[in-house]
N, C-alpha and C positions, 0 to 999 in steps of 0.2 A: 153828859158824856165828856170825859176828859180829852182834850186835844193837845197834842205836842206840837209846839211851834219852834222853829229855829230861824233866827235872823241871819241875814247874809253877813259874812265876815271876809276880811281881806285875806287872800291866799298868801301863805308864806312861800317865799322862793326857796326851792330845794337846790342846794349846791352840792356838786360832786367833785372829787379830785380828778381832774383831767390829766392828759399826758403833757409832758414838758412843763409841768408846773402851772399850767393854765387852769382856770376854774370853768367848769362846764355846768350849766343850769338847765333844768327841765321846765318847760313852759307849756301852757295850754292856750288855745285861741283867746285873744283879748288881753293877755298879760302884757304889761309894759316892760320892754326889755331895757331901754335906756331913754333918758330925756336929753342926752347930749346930742346936739345937732351936727357934731363933727364926724359922725359915723355914716357910712353908706348903707343903703337898704339892699339886702340880698334876698334870696329865695326864702319864702315862708314868712316874710315880714311885710308890713305896710306902715305908712305914716298916718298918724291920727293926732292932729293938732300939735305938730312938731314932736310927737312922741313915737318912737320906734316900737311898734306893737307886733306881737306874734299872730300869724294867721293860721297856723297849724300847731298841733301838739307834737313836741319833739325836744331835741337837745340843741341848745344855742351853740353855734360855732363862730369863732371870730378869727379872721385873717387880716391882720393889720387894721385897717379902718372899715373893713367889710364885715357885716354881721348877717348871718343867715341862720335858719332853723332847719335842722335835719329831721324829717318826720320819723317817728318811731315805727310806723307801719306804712310802707309804700312799695311801689314796684321797684324792681331791681334796676339800678343805674350802673351799668358796667363801666369798667376802666381797663385800660390796656394792661395785660399781665394777670388779670383775675382768672381763677380756676372756677369753672362752672360745670354743673351736671345738667344735661338737657335731654329732651326727648325729640326724636325725629318726627316732624309734623307733616312734611311733604317732600317729595323728590322732584326736583325741577331739572332744567337743562344745566348740566355741569355744576350743580349745587344742591345742597339740602337745606331745607328750612327747619330750624331747631327752636323748640319752645323752651325758653329759659326764664320764664316768669318776669320778663321785661315788657315794656310797652309794645314793642314790635318783635316779631320773630327774628332770631339771629340767623346768620348765613354761614354755612360751612361749604366752601368751594371744593370741587373735586381735586384741584391742585394743592389743597391745604391738608390732605390726608396722606397717611402712609399706605401704600398698596400692600396687600397680603404677601408675606414673604420678605418684606422690607426692600422691595425693588426701588431703585432710584432711576427714573426715566420720565420722559415727557408723557403726559396723559394722551391717549389716543381715542379714536372713535369707539373702539371695542371697550375701553374702560367706561366711556359714557353710557354705553348700552347695558353694561353689567353693574351699574351703580347700585341697584337693589340687591346685588349679591354681597356688596360691602355693607351697606346700611339701608334699611327699609323703614317704612312708617311704623312708629311704636318703639323702635330700638332706643335704648338709653346709652348715652355716651358721656365721657368726661373730656373736656376740652379747655383750651386757654384762649382768652380774648386777645386777638391779634390787632384789631383796629376798631375804632368807633366811627361810623358814618355820620354825615352831617344831620341826618334825621333822627339819630339816636340808636339806630340798629347796630348790632354787634357783628363783627367778622371774627369767626372762630378758626382755630387750627388744631390738629391732632398729630403734628409731626413727631412729637416725642413719644417714646415707647410707653411712657406712663399714662398717656392719654389713649382714647379710642373707645371701642364698643365695650359695654359692661356686660358681664355674665349674670350669674344668679346672685341674688341679694335682696335687700329691702330698701325702698326709697322712703325717706322721711322728709316732709316739707315743713319748714319753719320760716319765720319772717327774715328777709335778707339782712335786716339791721342787727340780728343776733349773731351773725357770722362775721368776725373781724378779719381783716386782711392781715396775713402773717406770712412768714417765710415759706412754710410748707403746709399744704392742706391734705396730705396723705399720711395717715397714721396707722401703725400696727398696734393693736391693743394687746395687753398680756393675756387676755382670755382666749386668744386664737381668732379674733375677728379683726378686720381692717375697716377703716372709715375714710371716706372722702368728704371733706367739708367744702361744699360749693359756695362761692360768694353770693350766688343768687338764691340761697336759702334751701337748695336741694342737697340733702345729706344721703350718701350711699353707704350702706352697711353690707359687708360681704365677708365670707370666710377667707382667712389669710391663705393664699395659695402656697402649696409646698414648694413649687418651683415655677418660675415664669419662663415661657418659651421666648428666648431673645430674638428669634427670627419670625415672630408672629406679626411684626409690623404694627403693633398697637391694637390688634384686633383679636387678642387671645380671649376665648370664651370657654370656660370650664363647664362641661355638662355632666361631670361625674359627681361633683359636690352639690348636694341639694340642701334644702332647709332642714331635713331631718338630721343631717350631719352637723349643720350649723347649730341646731339646738343641743346636739350631743356634746358640743364644746363646753357648754355651760355646766354640764353635769360633772365634767372632769375638774372644774375649778370651784366646785361647790363648797369644799372644805378649806379654801384658801383664806387670805386675809379679808377683813371686812370691806376694805376699799375695792378689792376685786369683785367680791360678791355684790356690792352695790352697783358697780359698772355692769356686771352681767345681768342684774335685775333690770336695769334701764334698757339694755339691749333687748331683753326678752319682751318688754312691753311694746317694742317696735315691730315684733314679728307677728 
């Protein structure tokens, strides 16, 4: 009986063109990043006989003399200003616990949300008693990271009208490393659908509203537009350009 054997070979280093002219490389655990002792060891690396070696699979990042490896698949590590899509996990005293695919549940304070109607006033005891009228367990929201606590938990806010409770749509979850930080994470697609790209890997697809109630205080929920209307949008653009048809097909797979 014939047996196929393959001897071990040295892995070739894959280089990618990074931003600002820097070279980024992909490594796996055990790969030697550099033998230069002048660099400092960062996250995802360790020293093995004066050789800086990768301990996780990911992309090598260098900041001056500091070298670290950013894992390709990991929990979401939030930064101030990130746009996230989360699900209300628990209602507590003057705050909501939000699941955002991070190591710890995020916190949304009662003072960090817009009241229905856009009222600007101090939160009272009546507001605390009616917190479930604003947001309850299972609701999906879009928010922005306001602060990062010392333990890594995130503090969110929805004071802008573009954030708040989400209505009807489809939630798609991908790895947070696939969503890059950019100037805007809210996009209206030409096929009649809108998309919210959360930095935490949660992507929200929903029909583009005809008009937005400016006095909704960030808690506008459309109950008239359903998934049947969402699917009907794709029928209208079926005979358009190939690029639009390809985008519509990708959205249909998410429904």
